[in-house]
C-alpha positions as a LaTeX table, in Angstrom:
\begin{tabular}{lrrr}
\hline
Residue & $x$ (\AA) & $y$ (\AA) & $z$ (\AA) \\
\hline
Met1 & 0.03 & 0.05 & 0.05 \\
Arg2 & 2.96 & 2.36 & 0.70 \\
Phe3 & 4.49 & 1.71 & $-2.45$ \\
Val4 & 1.24 & 2.80 & $-4.31$ \\
Ala5 & 0.90 & 5.69 & $-2.29$ \\
Ser6 & 4.52 & 6.74 & $-3.30$ \\
Leu7 & 4.01 & 6.03 & $-6.77$ \\
Ile8 & 0.92 & 8.17 & $-6.89$ \\
Val9 & 2.68 & 11.10 & $-5.25$ \\
Ala10 & 5.77 & 10.65 & $-7.40$ \\
Leu11 & 3.44 & 10.91 & $-10.58$ \\
Ala12 & 1.69 & 13.98 & $-9.12$ \\
Leu13 & 5.04 & 15.70 & $-8.54$ \\
Phe14 & 6.51 & 14.82 & $-11.98$ \\
Ala15 & 3.41 & 15.08 & $-14.24$ \\
Pro16 & 3.63 & 18.79 & $-14.97$ \\
Ala17 & 7.14 & 18.33 & $-16.18$ \\
Leu18 & 6.17 & 15.67 & $-18.82$ \\
Pro19 & 4.63 & 16.96 & $-22.19$ \\
Ala20 & 1.05 & 16.66 & $-22.79$ \\
Leu21 & 1.60 & 15.12 & $-26.31$ \\
Ala22 & $-1.91$ & 15.65 & $-27.49$ \\
Val23 & $-1.66$ & 13.67 & $-30.74$ \\
Glu24 & $-4.58$ & 11.41 & $-30.93$ \\
Pro25 & $-3.99$ & 7.80 & $-32.03$ \\
His26 & $-6.01$ & 8.36 & $-35.35$ \\
Glu27 & $-3.50$ & 11.09 & $-36.28$ \\
Ile28 & $-0.39$ & 9.08 & $-36.21$ \\
Leu29 & 1.12 & 8.13 & $-39.47$ \\
Asp30 & 1.98 & 4.53 & $-40.43$ \\
Asp31 & 5.57 & 5.44 & $-41.59$ \\
Pro32 & 7.66 & 6.13 & $-38.45$ \\
Ala33 & 10.11 & 8.10 & $-40.34$ \\
Leu34 & 7.28 & 10.55 & $-41.47$ \\
Glu35 & 5.66 & 10.60 & $-38.08$ \\
His36 & 8.91 & 11.53 & $-36.47$ \\
Arg37 & 9.15 & 14.46 & $-38.90$ \\
Ala38 & 5.59 & 15.50 & $-38.17$ \\
Arg39 & 6.20 & 15.48 & $-34.51$ \\
Glu40 & 9.34 & 17.63 & $-34.90$ \\
Ile41 & 7.46 & 20.09 & $-37.13$ \\
Ser42 & 4.64 & 20.08 & $-34.63$ \\
Lys43 & 7.07 & 21.05 & $-31.83$ \\
Glu44 & 8.07 & 24.24 & $-33.72$ \\
Leu45 & 4.51 & 25.64 & $-34.48$ \\
Arg46 & 2.58 & 27.46 & $-31.88$ \\
Cys47 & $-1.06$ & 26.76 & $-31.04$ \\
Val48 & $-2.85$ & 30.21 & $-31.94$ \\
Val49 & $-5.42$ & 29.34 & $-29.54$ \\
Cys50 & $-3.29$ & 28.39 & $-26.50$ \\
Gln51 & $-0.32$ & 30.77 & $-27.50$ \\
Asn52 & 1.87 & 29.11 & $-25.12$ \\
Gln53 & 1.97 & 25.59 & $-26.47$ \\
Ser54 & 3.05 & 23.88 & $-29.38$ \\
Ile55 & 0.68 & 22.21 & $-31.62$ \\
Asp56 & 2.25 & 18.94 & $-30.52$ \\
Asp57 & 1.19 & 19.67 & $-26.85$ \\
Ser58 & $-1.97$ & 21.36 & $-27.22$ \\
Asp59 & $-5.52$ & 19.76 & $-27.00$ \\
Ala60 & $-7.32$ & 22.76 & $-28.92$ \\
Glu61 & $-9.26$ & 21.75 & $-31.85$ \\
Leu62 & $-7.20$ & 24.25 & $-34.11$ \\
Ala63 & $-3.94$ & 22.47 & $-32.98$ \\
Arg64 & $-5.56$ & 19.21 & $-34.06$ \\
Asp65 & $-6.20$ & 20.72 & $-37.29$ \\
Leu66 & $-2.81$ & 22.25 & $-37.82$ \\
Arg67 & $-1.28$ & 18.60 & $-36.91$ \\
Val68 & $-3.33$ & 17.07 & $-39.59$ \\
Ile69 & $-2.27$ & 19.67 & $-42.21$ \\
Val70 & 1.21 & 19.06 & $-41.27$ \\
Arg71 & 0.68 & 15.13 & $-41.67$ \\
Glu72 & $-1.20$ & 15.59 & $-44.99$ \\
Arg73 & 1.66 & 17.84 & $-46.40$ \\
Leu74 & 4.23 & 15.43 & $-45.34$ \\
Thr75 & 2.46 & 12.50 & $-47.07$ \\
Lys76 & 2.14 & 14.49 & $-50.19$ \\
Gly77 & 5.85 & 14.55 & $-50.37$ \\
Asp78 & 6.73 & 18.22 & $-49.08$ \\
Ser79 & 10.01 & 18.96 & $-47.13$ \\
Asp80 & 9.85 & 20.12 & $-43.68$ \\
Asp81 & 10.61 & 23.69 & $-44.76$ \\
Glu82 & 7.67 & 23.60 & $-47.18$ \\
Val83 & 5.36 & 22.20 & $-44.45$ \\
Ile84 & 6.23 & 25.15 & $-42.24$ \\
Asn85 & 6.26 & 27.71 & $-44.97$ \\
Tyr86 & 2.77 & 26.61 & $-45.96$ \\
Val87 & 1.61 & 26.87 & $-42.32$ \\
Val88 & 3.07 & 30.31 & $-41.86$ \\
Ala89 & 1.53 & 31.49 & $-45.35$ \\
Arg90 & $-1.77$ & 30.73 & $-43.90$ \\
Tyr91 & $-1.34$ & 32.03 & $-40.11$ \\
Gly92 & 1.77 & 34.32 & $-40.18$ \\
Asp93 & 4.90 & 34.38 & $-38.30$ \\
Phe94 & 2.93 & 34.23 & $-35.16$ \\
Val95 & 2.53 & 30.64 & $-35.54$ \\
Leu96 & 6.25 & 29.95 & $-35.20$ \\
Leu97 & 7.44 & 29.37 & $-31.63$ \\
Lys98 & 10.74 & 30.95 & $-32.56$ \\
Pro99 & 9.89 & 33.95 & $-34.71$ \\
Pro100 & 12.30 & 34.70 & $-37.44$ \\
Phe101 & 14.77 & 37.66 & $-37.20$ \\
Lys102 & 13.45 & 40.18 & $-39.71$ \\
Gly103 & 12.07 & 43.87 & $-39.65$ \\
Ile104 & 8.49 & 43.02 & $-38.44$ \\
Thr105 & 9.72 & 41.10 & $-35.53$ \\
Tyr106 & 12.55 & 43.34 & $-34.39$ \\
Phe107 & 10.41 & 44.36 & $-31.40$ \\
Leu108 & 9.91 & 40.67 & $-30.39$ \\
Trp109 & 13.56 & 40.26 & $-30.17$ \\
Phe110 & 14.75 & 43.72 & $-28.84$ \\
Gly111 & 11.57 & 44.92 & $-27.05$ \\
Pro112 & 12.49 & 43.27 & $-23.45$ \\
Ala113 & 16.04 & 44.70 & $-23.70$ \\
Ile114 & 14.80 & 48.08 & $-24.58$ \\
Phe115 & 12.19 & 48.11 & $-21.70$ \\
Ala116 & 15.20 & 47.03 & $-19.28$ \\
Val117 & 17.48 & 49.85 & $-20.44$ \\
Ile118 & 14.42 & 52.42 & $-20.13$ \\
Gly119 & 13.66 & 51.07 & $-16.57$ \\
Ile120 & 17.19 & 51.23 & $-15.33$ \\
Ala121 & 17.85 & 54.65 & $-16.88$ \\
Ala122 & 14.49 & 55.85 & $-15.14$ \\
Val123 & 15.54 & 54.61 & $-11.82$ \\
Ala124 & 18.92 & 55.94 & $-12.20$ \\
Ala125 & 17.51 & 59.26 & $-12.97$ \\
Tyr126 & 15.24 & 59.02 & $-10.21$ \\
Tyr127 & 18.02 & 58.54 & $-7.51$ \\
Arg128 & 20.26 & 61.18 & $-9.08$ \\
Lys129 & 17.61 & 63.62 & $-8.77$ \\
Arg130 & 16.92 & 62.57 & $-5.33$ \\
Gln131 & 20.65 & 62.85 & $-4.34$ \\
Gly132 & 20.87 & 66.23 & $-5.92$ \\
Glu133 & 18.11 & 67.47 & $-3.81$ \\
Ala134 & 19.49 & 66.01 & $-0.60$ \\
Gly135 & 22.67 & 67.53 & 1.02 \\
Thr136 & 25.91 & 65.70 & 1.21 \\
Asn137 & 24.79 & 64.08 & 4.43 \\
Gly138 & 21.56 & 62.94 & 3.10 \\
Thr139 & 19.30 & 65.64 & 4.51 \\
Ala140 & 17.61 & 68.35 & 2.42 \\
Pro141 & 19.67 & 71.41 & 2.02 \\
Ala142 & 18.53 & 74.47 & 4.10 \\
Lys143 & 16.47 & 77.10 & 2.32 \\
Lys144 & 17.32 & 80.81 & 2.97 \\
Leu145 & 14.79 & 82.59 & 5.23 \\
Thr146 & 12.73 & 85.36 & 3.94 \\
Ala147 & 12.85 & 88.74 & 5.66 \\
Glu148 & 9.49 & 88.15 & 7.24 \\
Glu149 & 10.63 & 84.79 & 8.50 \\
Lys150 & 13.94 & 86.03 & 9.94 \\
Ala151 & 11.95 & 88.86 & 11.76 \\
Arg152 & 9.58 & 86.52 & 13.17 \\
Leu153 & 12.43 & 84.07 & 14.45 \\
Asp154 & 14.37 & 86.94 & 16.01 \\
Ala155 & 11.26 & 87.98 & 17.96 \\
Leu156 & 10.55 & 84.42 & 19.14 \\
Leu157 & 14.16 & 83.92 & 20.22 \\
Lys158 & 13.99 & 87.53 & 22.08 \\
Asp159 & 10.87 & 86.34 & 23.81 \\
Glu160 & 12.57 & 83.11 & 24.87 \\
Asp161 & 15.68 & 84.99 & 26.17 \\
Ser162 & 13.60 & 87.27 & 28.08 \\
Ala163 & 11.54 & 84.57 & 29.86 \\
\hline
\end{tabular}
């Protein structure tokens, strides 16, 4: 009984680390070489419904349709690149899990770095301004008293000395 409980706990802990592999049995090709190619291509294509899974891992209906298209194109004799290009032509570069490096995808590649640089510059500017406002000992610099404030202070000090 203890072994069964340990096995269930181990499966529960390691199950999230295993890929879902949503390929249904009727989708699998008879030719193992073609099926292997189809699985490799499916790992490169994004499920446009799930957006964070490959079509190989997704249970979505559209992912199933894309897996079928990939297998149909392979059985017709298309190369791996031709199959990927066919899917990209229909769905755009978004369907690729690794977008190509070209003008329209520069933001995808450089956006995070640009935002990081802007954030670091903003934090540095904030602390530089804050340090400039503070004195050398970390306190705010003393402001000059107006003539009215100086007269009032003198009057308060005279009253204190006479008391």
